[in-house]
N, CA, C and O atoms as a CHARMM CRD file, in Angstrom:
* protein
*
  256
    1    1 VAL  N      0.85500  -1.15900   0.00000 PROA 1      0.00000
    2    1 VAL  CA     0.00000   0.00000   0.00000 PROA 1      0.00000
    3    1 VAL  C      0.90100   1.22100   0.00000 PROA 1      0.00000
    4    1 VAL  O      1.84100   1.28700   0.79200 PROA 1      0.00000
    5    2 MET  N      0.64000   2.18100  -0.85900 PROA 2      0.00000
    6    2 MET  CA     1.48200   3.36300  -0.93800 PROA 2      0.00000
    7    2 MET  C      0.62500   4.61300  -1.05300 PROA 2      0.00000
    8    2 MET  O     -0.37100   4.64600  -1.77600 PROA 2      0.00000
    9    3 SER  N      1.03600   5.63800  -0.32200 PROA 3      0.00000
   10    3 SER  CA     0.36200   6.93100  -0.44500 PROA 3      0.00000
   11    3 SER  C      1.33800   8.03500  -0.08300 PROA 3      0.00000
   12    3 SER  O      2.39200   7.78900   0.50300 PROA 3      0.00000
   13    4 ILE  N      0.96800   9.24600  -0.44000 PROA 4      0.00000
   14    4 ILE  CA     1.68200  10.41600   0.04600 PROA 4      0.00000
   15    4 ILE  C      0.71600  11.14900   0.96600 PROA 4      0.00000
   16    4 ILE  O     -0.49900  10.97600   0.87400 PROA 4      0.00000
   17    5 GLY  N      1.26300  11.95800   1.84400 PROA 5      0.00000
   18    5 GLY  CA     0.40000  12.72400   2.74700 PROA 5      0.00000
   19    5 GLY  C     -0.35500  13.80000   1.99500 PROA 5      0.00000
   20    5 GLY  O      0.01400  14.18000   0.88300 PROA 5      0.00000
   21    6 ALA  N     -1.40900  14.28200   2.61400 PROA 6      0.00000
   22    6 ALA  CA    -2.18100  15.36800   2.01500 PROA 6      0.00000
   23    6 ALA  C     -1.25800  16.54900   1.72600 PROA 6      0.00000
   24    6 ALA  O     -0.35100  16.83400   2.50900 PROA 6      0.00000
   25    7 ASN  N     -1.48100  17.22600   0.62500 PROA 7      0.00000
   26    7 ASN  CA    -0.65000  18.35000   0.20300 PROA 7      0.00000
   27    7 ASN  C     -1.14300  19.63900   0.85400 PROA 7      0.00000
   28    7 ASN  O     -1.68000  20.52300   0.18600 PROA 7      0.00000
   29    8 VAL  N     -0.95000  19.72700   2.16600 PROA 8      0.00000
   30    8 VAL  CA    -1.36300  20.88900   2.94800 PROA 8      0.00000
   31    8 VAL  C     -0.28000  21.20800   3.96500 PROA 8      0.00000
   32    8 VAL  O      0.63700  20.41200   4.16700 PROA 8      0.00000
   33    9 GLU  N     -0.37800  22.35600   4.60000 PROA 9      0.00000
   34    9 GLU  CA     0.58100  22.74000   5.64400 PROA 9      0.00000
   35    9 GLU  C      0.20500  22.16300   7.00700 PROA 9      0.00000
   36    9 GLU  O      1.07700  21.96400   7.85300 PROA 9      0.00000
   37   10 ASP  N     -1.07000  21.89300   7.22600 PROA 10     0.00000
   38   10 ASP  CA    -1.57300  21.43500   8.52100 PROA 10     0.00000
   39   10 ASP  C     -1.13000  19.99500   8.79900 PROA 10     0.00000
   40   10 ASP  O     -1.59800  19.06100   8.15000 PROA 10     0.00000
   41   11 GLU  N     -0.23000  19.82500   9.76200 PROA 11     0.00000
   42   11 GLU  CA     0.30000  18.50400  10.07600 PROA 11     0.00000
   43   11 GLU  C     -0.78200  17.52100  10.53200 PROA 11     0.00000
   44   11 GLU  O     -0.66300  16.31800  10.29800 PROA 11     0.00000
   45   12 ASN  N     -1.82300  18.02000  11.17600 PROA 12     0.00000
   46   12 ASN  CA    -2.91400  17.13500  11.62100 PROA 12     0.00000
   47   12 ASN  C     -3.65200  16.51600  10.43700 PROA 12     0.00000
   48   12 ASN  O     -4.05800  15.35600  10.50100 PROA 12     0.00000
   49   13 ILE  N     -3.82700  17.26700   9.37400 PROA 13     0.00000
   50   13 ILE  CA    -4.48800  16.73600   8.17500 PROA 13     0.00000
   51   13 ILE  C     -3.58700  15.70100   7.50900 PROA 13     0.00000
   52   13 ILE  O     -4.06500  14.66100   7.05500 PROA 13     0.00000
   53   14 ILE  N     -2.29300  15.98000   7.44900 PROA 14     0.00000
   54   14 ILE  CA    -1.34900  15.01700   6.88600 PROA 14     0.00000
   55   14 ILE  C     -1.37800  13.72900   7.70200 PROA 14     0.00000
   56   14 ILE  O     -1.40000  12.63100   7.14700 PROA 14     0.00000
   57   15 LYS  N     -1.37700  13.87700   9.02000 PROA 15     0.00000
   58   15 LYS  CA    -1.41500  12.71200   9.91500 PROA 15     0.00000
   59   15 LYS  C     -2.66700  11.87900   9.66600 PROA 15     0.00000
   60   15 LYS  O     -2.59500  10.65000   9.64500 PROA 15     0.00000
   61   16 GLU  N     -3.79600  12.51900   9.48000 PROA 16     0.00000
   62   16 GLU  CA    -5.04200  11.79000   9.21400 PROA 16     0.00000
   63   16 GLU  C     -4.96200  11.01500   7.90100 PROA 16     0.00000
   64   16 GLU  O     -5.48600   9.90600   7.80400 PROA 16     0.00000
   65   17 SER  N     -4.31100  11.59100   6.89400 PROA 17     0.00000
   66   17 SER  CA    -4.18600  10.86100   5.61900 PROA 17     0.00000
   67   17 SER  C     -3.28300   9.64600   5.80100 PROA 17     0.00000
   68   17 SER  O     -3.53600   8.60100   5.20100 PROA 17     0.00000
   69   18 PHE  N     -2.23900   9.76200   6.61400 PROA 18     0.00000
   70   18 PHE  CA    -1.38800   8.60700   6.90200 PROA 18     0.00000
   71   18 PHE  C     -2.14500   7.55100   7.70400 PROA 18     0.00000
   72   18 PHE  O     -1.99000   6.35400   7.46200 PROA 18     0.00000
   73   19 LYS  N     -2.95200   7.98900   8.64300 PROA 19     0.00000
   74   19 LYS  CA    -3.73300   7.02900   9.44100 PROA 19     0.00000
   75   19 LYS  C     -4.70900   6.25600   8.55700 PROA 19     0.00000
   76   19 LYS  O     -4.91500   5.06000   8.76400 PROA 19     0.00000
   77   20 LEU  N     -5.30600   6.92300   7.58100 PROA 20     0.00000
   78   20 LEU  CA    -6.23100   6.25200   6.65800 PROA 20     0.00000
   79   20 LEU  C     -5.48800   5.18000   5.86200 PROA 20     0.00000
   80   20 LEU  O     -5.97700   4.06000   5.70700 PROA 20     0.00000
   81   21 THR  N     -4.30600   5.53000   5.36000 PROA 21     0.00000
   82   21 THR  CA    -3.50900   4.54400   4.62900 PROA 21     0.00000
   83   21 THR  C     -3.13500   3.37600   5.52500 PROA 21     0.00000
   84   21 THR  O     -3.21000   2.22400   5.09800 PROA 21     0.00000
   85   22 LYS  N     -2.73600   3.65300   6.75100 PROA 22     0.00000
   86   22 LYS  CA    -2.35700   2.58500   7.68700 PROA 22     0.00000
   87   22 LYS  C     -3.54900   1.67100   7.96800 PROA 22     0.00000
   88   22 LYS  O     -3.37500   0.45600   8.05800 PROA 22     0.00000
   89   23 ASN  N     -4.73300   2.21800   8.10500 PROA 23     0.00000
   90   23 ASN  CA    -5.93300   1.39800   8.32300 PROA 23     0.00000
   91   23 ASN  C     -6.19100   0.47700   7.13200 PROA 23     0.00000
   92   23 ASN  O     -6.54300  -0.68900   7.31000 PROA 23     0.00000
   93   24 ILE  N     -6.01800   0.99700   5.93000 PROA 24     0.00000
   94   24 ILE  CA    -6.19100   0.17200   4.72800 PROA 24     0.00000
   95   24 ILE  C     -5.15100  -0.94500   4.71700 PROA 24     0.00000
   96   24 ILE  O     -5.47400  -2.09900   4.43600 PROA 24     0.00000
   97   25 TYR  N     -3.90700  -0.59800   5.02200 PROA 25     0.00000
   98   25 TYR  CA    -2.83800  -1.60000   5.09700 PROA 25     0.00000
   99   25 TYR  C     -3.17900  -2.68500   6.11600 PROA 25     0.00000
  100   25 TYR  O     -3.02700  -3.87100   5.82600 PROA 25     0.00000
  101   26 ASP  N     -3.63300  -2.29700   7.29200 PROA 26     0.00000
  102   26 ASP  CA    -3.97600  -3.27000   8.33300 PROA 26     0.00000
  103   26 ASP  C     -5.07100  -4.22700   7.87100 PROA 26     0.00000
  104   26 ASP  O     -5.04400  -5.41300   8.20300 PROA 26     0.00000
  105   27 GLU  N     -6.03400  -3.71400   7.10500 PROA 27     0.00000
  106   27 GLU  CA    -7.09800  -4.56600   6.58400 PROA 27     0.00000
  107   27 GLU  C     -6.57000  -5.54700   5.54000 PROA 27     0.00000
  108   27 GLU  O     -7.11600  -6.63800   5.37900 PROA 27     0.00000
  109   28 LEU  N     -5.51300  -5.16100   4.83500 PROA 28     0.00000
  110   28 LEU  CA    -4.95800  -6.00500   3.77700 PROA 28     0.00000
  111   28 LEU  C     -3.87400  -6.96000   4.26900 PROA 28     0.00000
  112   28 LEU  O     -3.44900  -7.84100   3.52100 PROA 28     0.00000
  113   29 LEU  N     -3.42700  -6.80500   5.48900 PROA 29     0.00000
  114   29 LEU  CA    -2.40700  -7.69700   6.04300 PROA 29     0.00000
  115   29 LEU  C     -2.77300  -9.16900   5.91800 PROA 29     0.00000
  116   29 LEU  O     -1.93400  -9.96600   5.49800 PROA 29     0.00000
  117   30 PRO  N     -3.99700  -9.55900   6.26900 PROA 30     0.00000
  118   30 PRO  CA    -4.35000 -10.98200   6.14500 PROA 30     0.00000
  119   30 PRO  C     -4.30800 -11.49700   4.70500 PROA 30     0.00000
  120   30 PRO  O     -4.23500 -12.70400   4.47500 PROA 30     0.00000
  121   31 LEU  N     -4.35400 -10.58200   3.74300 PROA 31     0.00000
  122   31 LEU  CA    -4.31700 -10.96600   2.33100 PROA 31     0.00000
  123   31 LEU  C     -2.90000 -10.93200   1.76200 PROA 31     0.00000
  124   31 LEU  O     -2.69300 -11.17700   0.57400 PROA 31     0.00000
  125   32 GLY  N     -1.94100 -10.63100   2.61200 PROA 32     0.00000
  126   32 GLY  CA    -0.54700 -10.67400   2.18700 PROA 32     0.00000
  127   32 GLY  C      0.14100  -9.34100   1.97600 PROA 32     0.00000
  128   32 GLY  O      1.26400  -9.31200   1.47300 PROA 32     0.00000
  129   33 ALA  N     -0.48900  -8.24300   2.34100 PROA 33     0.00000
  130   33 ALA  CA     0.19000  -6.94900   2.20900 PROA 33     0.00000
  131   33 ALA  C      1.45800  -6.96000   3.04200 PROA 33     0.00000
  132   33 ALA  O      1.45700  -7.42800   4.18100 PROA 33     0.00000
  133   34 ARG  N      2.54400  -6.44100   2.47200 PROA 34     0.00000
  134   34 ARG  CA     3.82500  -6.45800   3.17900 PROA 34     0.00000
  135   34 ARG  C      4.35100  -5.06600   3.48600 PROA 34     0.00000
  136   34 ARG  O      5.06700  -4.87500   4.46900 PROA 34     0.00000
  137   35 TYR  N      4.01000  -4.11000   2.66900 PROA 35     0.00000
  138   35 TYR  CA     4.58600  -2.78500   2.83400 PROA 35     0.00000
  139   35 TYR  C      3.51200  -1.71800   2.97000 PROA 35     0.00000
  140   35 TYR  O      2.49600  -1.72500   2.27500 PROA 35     0.00000
  141   36 CYS  N      3.77200  -0.81800   3.87700 PROA 36     0.00000
  142   36 CYS  CA     2.94600   0.37300   4.04700 PROA 36     0.00000
  143   36 CYS  C      3.87500   1.55600   3.78800 PROA 36     0.00000
  144   36 CYS  O      4.53800   2.05800   4.69500 PROA 36     0.00000
  145   37 SER  N      3.90500   1.98400   2.54400 PROA 37     0.00000
  146   37 SER  CA     4.83700   3.02100   2.11200 PROA 37     0.00000
  147   37 SER  C      4.15600   4.37700   2.15400 PROA 37     0.00000
  148   37 SER  O      3.29200   4.69400   1.33700 PROA 37     0.00000
  149   38 MET  N      4.57300   5.16400   3.13300 PROA 38     0.00000
  150   38 MET  CA     4.01500   6.51200   3.29600 PROA 38     0.00000
  151   38 MET  C      5.17300   7.45800   3.56000 PROA 38     0.00000
  152   38 MET  O      6.21200   7.05300   4.08300 PROA 38     0.00000
  153   39 GLY  N      4.99200   8.69500   3.20400 PROA 39     0.00000
  154   39 GLY  CA     5.96900   9.71000   3.52900 PROA 39     0.00000
  155   39 GLY  C      6.96100   9.96300   2.41800 PROA 39     0.00000
  156   39 GLY  O      7.30100   9.08700   1.62300 PROA 39     0.00000
  157   40 MET  N      7.40700  11.19900   2.40300 PROA 40     0.00000
  158   40 MET  CA     8.43000  11.62200   1.46500 PROA 40     0.00000
  159   40 MET  C      9.44400  12.42000   2.27600 PROA 40     0.00000
  160   40 MET  O      9.34200  12.48700   3.50100 PROA 40     0.00000
  161   41 SER  N     10.40000  13.01100   1.61900 PROA 41     0.00000
  162   41 SER  CA    11.47900  13.69700   2.33500 PROA 41     0.00000
  163   41 SER  C     10.96200  14.72500   3.34800 PROA 41     0.00000
  164   41 SER  O     11.56200  14.90500   4.40800 PROA 41     0.00000
  165   42 SER  N      9.87800  15.38200   3.03300 PROA 42     0.00000
  166   42 SER  CA     9.38500  16.45600   3.90300 PROA 42     0.00000
  167   42 SER  C      8.58000  15.97500   5.10700 PROA 42     0.00000
  168   42 SER  O      8.38900  16.73300   6.05900 PROA 42     0.00000
  169   43 ASP  N      8.10400  14.72900   5.08400 PROA 43     0.00000
  170   43 ASP  CA     7.22900  14.29700   6.18500 PROA 43     0.00000
  171   43 ASP  C      7.46100  12.84700   6.61700 PROA 43     0.00000
  172   43 ASP  O      6.58300  12.23300   7.22400 PROA 43     0.00000
  173   44 PHE  N      8.63400  12.30400   6.30700 PROA 44     0.00000
  174   44 PHE  CA     8.86000  10.88800   6.58800 PROA 44     0.00000
  175   44 PHE  C      8.82300  10.56000   8.08100 PROA 44     0.00000
  176   44 PHE  O      8.40800   9.46200   8.45300 PROA 44     0.00000
  177   45 GLU  N      9.24700  11.48400   8.94200 PROA 45     0.00000
  178   45 GLU  CA     9.22200  11.20800  10.37900 PROA 45     0.00000
  179   45 GLU  C      7.79000  11.01600  10.87600 PROA 45     0.00000
  180   45 GLU  O      7.51500  10.11600  11.66900 PROA 45     0.00000
  181   46 LEU  N      6.88800  11.86400  10.40500 PROA 46     0.00000
  182   46 LEU  CA     5.47400  11.73000  10.75500 PROA 46     0.00000
  183   46 LEU  C      4.90900  10.42900  10.19600 PROA 46     0.00000
  184   46 LEU  O      4.13000   9.75100  10.86600 PROA 46     0.00000
  185   47 ALA  N      5.29200  10.08300   8.98800 PROA 47     0.00000
  186   47 ALA  CA     4.82500   8.83400   8.37100 PROA 47     0.00000
  187   47 ALA  C      5.26600   7.62700   9.19500 PROA 47     0.00000
  188   47 ALA  O      4.47700   6.70900   9.41900 PROA 47     0.00000
  189   48 ILE  N      6.50400   7.62100   9.64000 PROA 48     0.00000
  190   48 ILE  CA     6.99300   6.51500  10.46800 PROA 48     0.00000
  191   48 ILE  C      6.20400   6.44900  11.77400 PROA 48     0.00000
  192   48 ILE  O      5.83400   5.36600  12.22500 PROA 48     0.00000
  193   49 ALA  N      5.95100   7.59400  12.37100 PROA 49     0.00000
  194   49 ALA  CA     5.17500   7.62900  13.61800 PROA 49     0.00000
  195   49 ALA  C      3.76000   7.08700  13.40800 PROA 49     0.00000
  196   49 ALA  O      3.14600   6.57500  14.34400 PROA 49     0.00000
  197   50 CYS  N      3.24400   7.19900  12.18300 PROA 50     0.00000
  198   50 CYS  CA     1.89200   6.72100  11.87300 PROA 50     0.00000
  199   50 CYS  C      1.87700   5.27800  11.37200 PROA 50     0.00000
  200   50 CYS  O      0.80800   4.76100  11.04900 PROA 50     0.00000
  201   51 GLY  N      3.03400   4.61500  11.29800 PROA 51     0.00000
  202   51 GLY  CA     3.05500   3.20100  10.95400 PROA 51     0.00000
  203   51 GLY  C      3.70400   2.82400   9.63700 PROA 51     0.00000
  204   51 GLY  O      3.64900   1.65900   9.24400 PROA 51     0.00000
  205   52 SER  N      4.31600   3.77000   8.94600 PROA 52     0.00000
  206   52 SER  CA     4.97200   3.43800   7.68700 PROA 52     0.00000
  207   52 SER  C      6.14200   2.49400   7.92400 PROA 52     0.00000
  208   52 SER  O      6.91300   2.67800   8.86600 PROA 52     0.00000
  209   53 ASN  N      6.27400   1.48700   7.07100 PROA 53     0.00000
  210   53 ASN  CA     7.44300   0.60900   7.16600 PROA 53     0.00000
  211   53 ASN  C      8.32200   0.73100   5.91900 PROA 53     0.00000
  212   53 ASN  O      9.23600  -0.06600   5.70900 PROA 53     0.00000
  213   54 MET  N      8.02800   1.74400   5.09300 PROA 54     0.00000
  214   54 MET  CA     8.85700   2.06800   3.94100 PROA 54     0.00000
  215   54 MET  C      8.64000   3.54700   3.63000 PROA 54     0.00000
  216   54 MET  O      7.50400   4.01700   3.57800 PROA 54     0.00000
  217   55 ILE  N      9.72700   4.26700   3.42700 PROA 55     0.00000
  218   55 ILE  CA     9.61300   5.69300   3.12000 PROA 55     0.00000
  219   55 ILE  C     10.32800   6.00100   1.82200 PROA 55     0.00000
  220   55 ILE  O     11.13800   5.21200   1.33600 PROA 55     0.00000
  221   56 ARG  N     10.01300   7.16700   1.26500 PROA 56     0.00000
  222   56 ARG  CA    10.65200   7.62400   0.03700 PROA 56     0.00000
  223   56 ARG  C     11.31900   8.97300   0.33800 PROA 56     0.00000
  224   56 ARG  O     10.64000   9.94800   0.65900 PROA 56     0.00000
  225   57 VAL  N     12.61100   9.01900   0.23600 PROA 57     0.00000
  226   57 VAL  CA    13.34800  10.25200   0.55600 PROA 57     0.00000
  227   57 VAL  C     14.28400  10.65700  -0.58400 PROA 57     0.00000
  228   57 VAL  O     15.37900  11.16500  -0.34100 PROA 57     0.00000
  229   58 GLY  N     13.86300  10.43800  -1.79000 PROA 58     0.00000
  230   58 GLY  CA    14.70100  10.70000  -2.96000 PROA 58     0.00000
  231   58 GLY  C     15.19700  12.11800  -3.06400 PROA 58     0.00000
  232   58 GLY  O     16.37000  12.32700  -3.37500 PROA 58     0.00000
  233   59 SER  N     14.35000  13.11100  -2.81400 PROA 59     0.00000
  234   59 SER  CA    14.80100  14.50000  -2.98300 PROA 59     0.00000
  235   59 SER  C     15.82800  14.88100  -1.92100 PROA 59     0.00000
  236   59 SER  O     16.62700  15.79100  -2.14100 PROA 59     0.00000
  237   60 THR  N     15.82100  14.21100  -0.78900 PROA 60     0.00000
  238   60 THR  CA    16.85400  14.45000   0.21500 PROA 60     0.00000
  239   60 THR  C     18.18700  13.84900  -0.24300 PROA 60     0.00000
  240   60 THR  O     19.24500  14.44900  -0.05500 PROA 60     0.00000
  241   61 LEU  N     18.12400  12.68300  -0.83400 PROA 61     0.00000
  242   61 LEU  CA    19.35000  11.99800  -1.27400 PROA 61     0.00000
  243   61 LEU  C     19.92000  12.58800  -2.56700 PROA 61     0.00000
  244   61 LEU  O     21.13700  12.62800  -2.74500 PROA 61     0.00000
  245   62 PHE  N     19.05500  13.04200  -3.46000 PROA 62     0.00000
  246   62 PHE  CA    19.49600  13.45500  -4.78700 PROA 62     0.00000
  247   62 PHE  C     19.18400  14.93100  -5.06700 PROA 62     0.00000
  248   62 PHE  O     18.60300  15.26300  -6.09900 PROA 62     0.00000
  249   63 LYS  N     19.57000  15.79800  -4.15200 PROA 63     0.00000
  250   63 LYS  CA    19.32000  17.24200  -4.34600 PROA 63     0.00000
  251   63 LYS  C     20.03900  17.73000  -5.58400 PROA 63     0.00000
  252   63 LYS  O     21.11100  17.24300  -5.94500 PROA 63     0.00000
  253   64 GLU  N     19.41900  18.70300  -6.22300 PROA 64     0.00000
  254   64 GLU  CA    20.02600  19.26600  -7.44800 PROA 64     0.00000
  255   64 GLU  C     21.17300  20.17700  -7.09200 PROA 64     0.00000
  256   64 GLU  O     21.80900  20.74500  -7.97900 PROA 64     0.00000
């Protein structure tokens, strides 16, 4: 399951979007879901706190 956080400044709204993804992932676990990929370079810490087990931080690693 993969998502990005809501594209807003309000961290609470972003957190809610991560929680929704985590709930979907939890429902799919019995069917074999393995990864809950949430977060990007700007919000990966919040994503991990919300249950992400895979993050995407490409812009941090590959800055122009």
